[in-house]
C-alpha positions as CSV (number, residue, x, y, z in Angstrom):
1,X,-22.8,65.8,-176.6
2,X,-20.2,63.1,-177.4
3,X,-17.3,65.6,-176.8
4,X,-19.0,66.9,-173.6
5,X,-19.2,63.4,-172.2
6,X,-15.5,62.8,-173.0
7,X,-14.6,66.1,-171.2
8,X,-16.5,64.9,-168.1
9,X,-14.9,61.5,-168.1
10,X,-11.5,63.2,-168.4
11,X,-12.4,65.3,-165.4
12,X,-13.4,62.3,-163.6
13,X,-10.1,60.5,-164.1
14,X,-8.1,63.6,-163.4
15,X,-9.8,64.2,-160.1
16,X,-9.3,60.6,-159.0
17,X,-5.6,60.4,-159.7
18,X,-4.6,63.9,-158.4
19,X,-6.6,63.3,-155.2
20,X,-4.9,59.9,-154.7
21,X,-1.4,61.4,-155.3
22,X,-1.8,64.4,-152.9
23,X,-3.6,62.3,-150.3
24,X,-1.0,59.6,-150.0
25,X,2.0,62.1,-149.6
26,X,1.4,62.6,-145.9
27,X,0.1,59.0,-145.5
28,X,3.1,57.3,-147.0
29,X,6.0,59.5,-146.3
30,X,7.5,58.4,-142.9
31,X,8.5,61.9,-142.0
32,X,4.8,62.8,-141.4
33,X,4.3,59.7,-139.2
34,X,7.4,60.1,-137.1
35,X,6.3,61.1,-133.5
36,X,9.8,61.0,-131.9
37,X,11.5,63.6,-134.0
38,X,13.2,66.8,-133.0
39,X,11.5,70.1,-131.9
40,X,11.9,71.3,-135.5
41,X,10.0,68.3,-136.8
42,X,7.2,68.8,-134.4
43,X,7.0,72.6,-135.1
44,X,6.9,71.9,-138.8
45,X,4.0,69.5,-138.3
46,X,2.2,72.0,-136.1
47,X,2.6,74.7,-138.7
48,X,1.3,72.4,-141.5
49,X,-1.7,71.6,-139.2
50,X,-2.3,75.4,-138.8
51,X,-2.1,75.8,-142.6
52,X,-4.7,72.9,-142.8
53,X,-6.8,74.8,-140.3
54,X,-6.9,77.9,-142.5
55,X,-7.8,75.7,-145.5
56,X,-10.7,74.1,-143.6
57,X,-11.8,77.5,-142.2
58,X,-11.9,79.0,-145.6
59,X,-13.7,75.9,-147.2
60,X,-16.2,76.3,-144.4
61,X,-16.9,80.1,-144.6
62,X,-16.2,80.7,-148.3
63,X,-17.3,77.5,-150.0
64,X,-19.6,75.1,-148.2
65,X,-21.9,77.5,-146.4
66,X,-22.4,79.9,-149.3
67,X,-23.0,77.2,-151.7
68,X,-25.6,75.6,-149.4
69,X,-27.4,78.8,-148.6
70,X,-27.6,79.6,-152.3
71,X,-28.9,76.2,-153.2
72,X,-31.4,75.9,-150.5
73,X,-32.8,79.4,-150.9
74,X,-33.1,79.0,-154.7
75,X,-35.0,75.6,-154.0
76,X,-37.3,77.2,-151.4
77,X,-38.1,80.1,-153.8
78,X,-38.8,77.6,-156.7
79,X,-41.1,75.7,-154.5
80,X,-42.8,79.0,-153.2
81,X,-42.1,78.1,-149.6
82,X,-42.5,81.3,-147.5
83,X,-41.8,81.1,-143.8
84,X,-40.4,83.4,-141.1
85,X,-38.6,80.4,-139.6
86,X,-34.9,80.4,-140.5
87,X,-35.1,76.9,-142.1
88,X,-31.7,77.1,-143.9
89,X,-29.8,77.9,-140.7
90,X,-31.9,75.3,-138.8
91,X,-30.7,72.5,-141.1
92,X,-27.1,73.6,-140.5
93,X,-27.8,73.6,-136.8
94,X,-29.2,70.1,-137.1
95,X,-25.9,68.9,-138.7
96,X,-23.9,70.6,-136.0
97,X,-25.9,69.0,-133.1
98,X,-25.7,65.6,-134.9
99,X,-22.0,65.5,-134.6
100,X,-22.1,66.9,-131.1
101,X,-24.4,64.3,-129.9
102,X,-22.6,61.5,-131.7
103,X,-19.2,62.6,-130.3
104,X,-20.6,63.0,-126.7
105,X,-22.0,59.5,-126.9
106,X,-18.7,58.0,-128.1
107,X,-16.7,59.9,-125.4
108,X,-19.1,58.9,-122.6
109,X,-18.8,55.2,-123.6
110,X,-15.0,55.5,-123.7
111,X,-14.9,57.0,-120.3
112,X,-16.9,54.3,-118.8
113,X,-14.4,51.7,-120.1
114,X,-11.1,53.3,-119.4
115,X,-9.2,53.6,-116.0
116,X,-9.2,56.8,-114.0
117,X,-5.8,58.0,-115.2
118,X,-6.8,57.6,-118.7
119,X,-9.9,59.7,-118.6
120,X,-8.8,62.4,-116.1
121,X,-6.9,64.5,-118.7
122,X,-10.1,64.7,-120.9
123,X,-11.4,67.1,-118.3
124,X,-9.6,70.5,-117.8
125,X,-7.9,70.2,-114.4
126,X,-5.4,72.7,-112.8
127,X,-3.6,69.7,-111.1
128,X,-2.0,69.0,-114.4
129,X,-0.2,72.3,-114.5
130,X,-1.8,73.7,-117.7
131,X,-4.5,72.7,-120.2
132,X,-2.2,70.6,-122.4
133,X,-0.1,69.1,-119.6
134,X,-0.2,65.3,-118.7
135,X,0.8,65.7,-115.0
136,X,3.8,63.3,-115.4
137,X,7.6,63.9,-115.6
138,X,7.9,62.3,-119.0
139,X,5.2,64.3,-120.7
140,X,7.3,66.7,-122.8
141,X,8.1,64.0,-125.3
142,X,4.3,63.3,-125.7
143,X,3.3,66.9,-125.7
144,X,4.2,67.6,-129.3
145,X,3.8,64.0,-130.6
146,X,1.7,63.3,-133.6
147,X,-0.4,60.9,-131.5
148,X,-1.6,63.6,-129.1
149,X,-1.8,61.2,-126.2
150,X,-4.4,61.5,-123.6
151,X,-5.2,65.2,-123.5
152,X,-5.3,65.7,-127.1
153,X,-7.7,62.9,-127.7
154,X,-10.5,65.5,-128.1
155,X,-8.4,67.5,-130.3
156,X,-7.3,65.0,-132.8
157,X,-9.5,62.0,-132.1
158,X,-10.0,59.3,-134.7
159,X,-13.7,60.0,-134.3
160,X,-13.5,63.6,-135.3
161,X,-11.2,62.6,-138.1
162,X,-13.7,60.2,-139.4
163,X,-16.4,62.8,-139.2
164,X,-14.2,65.3,-141.0
165,X,-13.6,62.6,-143.6
166,X,-17.4,62.0,-143.9
167,X,-18.2,65.8,-144.3
168,X,-15.5,66.4,-146.9
169,X,-16.5,63.3,-148.8
170,X,-20.1,64.4,-148.9
171,X,-19.0,67.9,-150.1
172,X,-16.8,66.2,-152.8
173,X,-19.8,64.4,-154.1
174,X,-21.6,67.7,-154.5
175,X,-18.6,69.2,-156.2
176,X,-18.5,66.3,-158.6
177,X,-22.2,66.7,-159.1
178,X,-21.6,70.3,-160.1
179,X,-19.4,69.1,-162.9
180,X,-21.7,66.3,-164.0
181,X,-24.7,68.7,-164.4
182,X,-22.9,71.2,-166.7
183,X,-24.2,71.5,-170.2
184,X,-21.0,73.1,-171.8
185,X,-17.5,71.7,-172.1
186,X,-16.0,75.2,-171.2
187,X,-17.9,75.3,-168.0
188,X,-16.9,71.7,-167.1
189,X,-13.3,72.6,-167.6
190,X,-13.6,75.8,-165.6
191,X,-15.2,74.1,-162.6
192,X,-12.8,71.0,-163.0
193,X,-9.6,73.2,-162.7
194,X,-10.9,74.9,-159.6
195,X,-11.8,71.7,-157.9
196,X,-8.6,70.0,-158.9
197,X,-6.6,72.7,-157.1
198,X,-9.1,72.9,-154.3
199,X,-9.2,69.1,-153.6
200,X,-5.4,68.8,-153.9
201,X,-5.0,71.1,-150.8
202,X,-8.0,69.6,-149.1
203,X,-6.9,66.0,-149.4
204,X,-3.4,66.9,-148.3
205,X,-4.8,68.6,-145.2
206,X,-7.1,65.7,-144.5
207,X,-4.4,63.1,-144.8
208,X,-2.2,65.1,-142.3
209,X,-5.1,65.2,-139.9
210,X,-5.6,61.4,-140.3
211,X,-1.9,60.8,-139.6
212,X,-1.9,63.0,-136.6
213,X,-5.0,61.3,-135.2
214,X,-3.0,58.0,-134.9
215,X,-5.4,56.3,-137.5
216,X,-3.9,53.0,-138.6
217,X,-2.1,53.3,-142.0
218,X,-4.4,50.8,-143.6
219,X,-7.4,52.9,-142.6
220,X,-5.7,56.1,-143.8
221,X,-5.3,54.4,-147.1
222,X,-8.9,53.4,-147.1
223,X,-10.0,56.9,-146.2
224,X,-8.0,58.6,-148.9
225,X,-9.1,55.9,-151.5
226,X,-12.8,56.4,-150.7
227,X,-12.4,60.2,-150.6
228,X,-10.7,60.2,-153.9
229,X,-13.7,58.3,-155.5
230,X,-16.3,60.7,-154.1
231,X,-16.0,63.5,-156.8
232,X,-15.9,60.9,-159.6
233,X,-19.0,59.4,-158.1
234,X,-20.6,62.8,-158.0
235,X,-19.8,63.4,-161.7
236,X,-21.4,60.1,-162.6
237,X,-24.5,60.9,-160.7
238,X,-24.7,64.3,-162.1
239,X,-24.6,62.8,-165.7
240,X,-27.3,60.4,-164.6
241,X,-29.4,63.2,-163.1
242,X,-29.2,65.3,-166.3
243,X,-30.7,62.3,-168.1
244,X,-33.3,61.4,-165.6
245,X,-34.5,64.9,-164.7
246,X,-35.4,64.0,-161.0
247,X,-37.9,66.6,-159.6
248,X,-36.8,66.3,-156.0
249,X,-33.2,65.9,-156.7
250,X,-32.0,69.4,-156.1
251,X,-34.0,69.6,-152.8
252,X,-32.4,66.5,-151.4
253,X,-28.9,67.8,-152.4
254,X,-29.6,71.1,-150.7
255,X,-30.6,69.5,-147.4
256,X,-27.7,67.2,-147.3
257,X,-25.4,70.2,-148.1
258,X,-26.9,71.9,-145.0
259,X,-26.3,68.9,-142.7
260,X,-22.7,68.7,-144.2
261,X,-22.2,72.5,-143.5
262,X,-23.3,72.2,-139.9
263,X,-20.9,69.2,-139.5
264,X,-18.2,71.2,-141.0
265,X,-18.7,74.1,-138.8
266,X,-18.3,71.8,-135.6
267,X,-15.2,70.1,-136.8
268,X,-13.5,73.4,-137.9
269,X,-14.3,75.5,-134.9
270,X,-14.1,72.8,-132.2
271,X,-11.5,70.6,-133.4
272,X,-8.9,72.0,-135.8
273,X,-8.5,75.6,-134.8
274,X,-8.8,75.2,-130.9
275,X,-6.1,72.5,-130.7
276,X,-3.4,74.4,-132.5
277,X,-4.2,77.8,-130.9
278,X,-4.4,76.4,-127.4
279,X,-1.1,74.5,-127.6
280,X,2.0,76.5,-126.4
281,X,4.7,77.9,-128.6
282,X,5.1,80.1,-131.7
283,X,1.6,81.6,-131.6
284,X,2.1,84.4,-134.1
285,X,3.8,82.0,-136.6
286,X,0.8,79.7,-136.2
287,X,-1.7,82.5,-136.9
288,X,0.4,83.4,-139.9
289,X,0.1,79.8,-141.3
290,X,-3.7,79.8,-140.6
291,X,-3.9,83.1,-142.6
292,X,-1.8,81.7,-145.3
293,X,-4.1,78.5,-145.7
294,X,-7.1,80.8,-145.6
295,X,-5.7,83.2,-148.1
296,X,-4.8,80.5,-150.7
297,X,-8.3,79.1,-150.5
298,X,-9.8,82.6,-150.7
299,X,-7.8,83.3,-153.8
300,X,-9.0,80.0,-155.4
301,X,-12.6,81.2,-155.2
302,X,-11.9,83.5,-158.0
303,X,-11.5,80.5,-160.2
304,X,-14.9,79.2,-159.5
């Protein structure tokens, strides 16, 4: 048991350090924050964003949702809960609508405070020429900028980035929990290696999204720092749960996973993918990078 605890502590430290390393690359390198670069610069950033979209799509469809459905169904069976009502899917829908309602409230309050020219682009309007236009002569420089001014507020808003951060953080706690609940060192190492690779890509993609959302550098650093601590916290909680043997612990975890899954569905399909696919230019290359991100994450599932 002593050696098993050492392995779990090593996994905790490794997850923390590697997540910080990959998270601060986009946050600290000026190239990712430069919004006045060349067309090549903006294209590369767009392709990285597409890659991130593929990563998040795979995480949603191949990781978060299957894990949640497996956990909640096993828990319902263990408690002999029989119902024709699709309770697992309803919990995911609750997470989806939770984010939808919160975001609409935030946007509604914002619209009531800003001037007419600030909120008009938030509503699709043919007077702007096209869905991503600004209706001004100086708009081309803003079109591909990392700040996504006006029209892209809904695509890369700080609110959605914050919700994405919360969702990924919650899921990271559950990933760490999976490590902490293992009873053999070989299984700990197997899961830890998979999560190390998985989180490295996820945190890099998250950091790119935060930078593109024009979140202040100090807040980006805070987000990445907190996110890096989530899996280690989960490992610590898992070790404690193994000792305490909480009766309702698995049910609470399953319900939280469902809410996180619904939130992730909203963020993935209404934020990341629509923005990149609806913006003009290099459509096939964008799809290729989405498929690349998805394929890498799909391949990593074989390590689980």
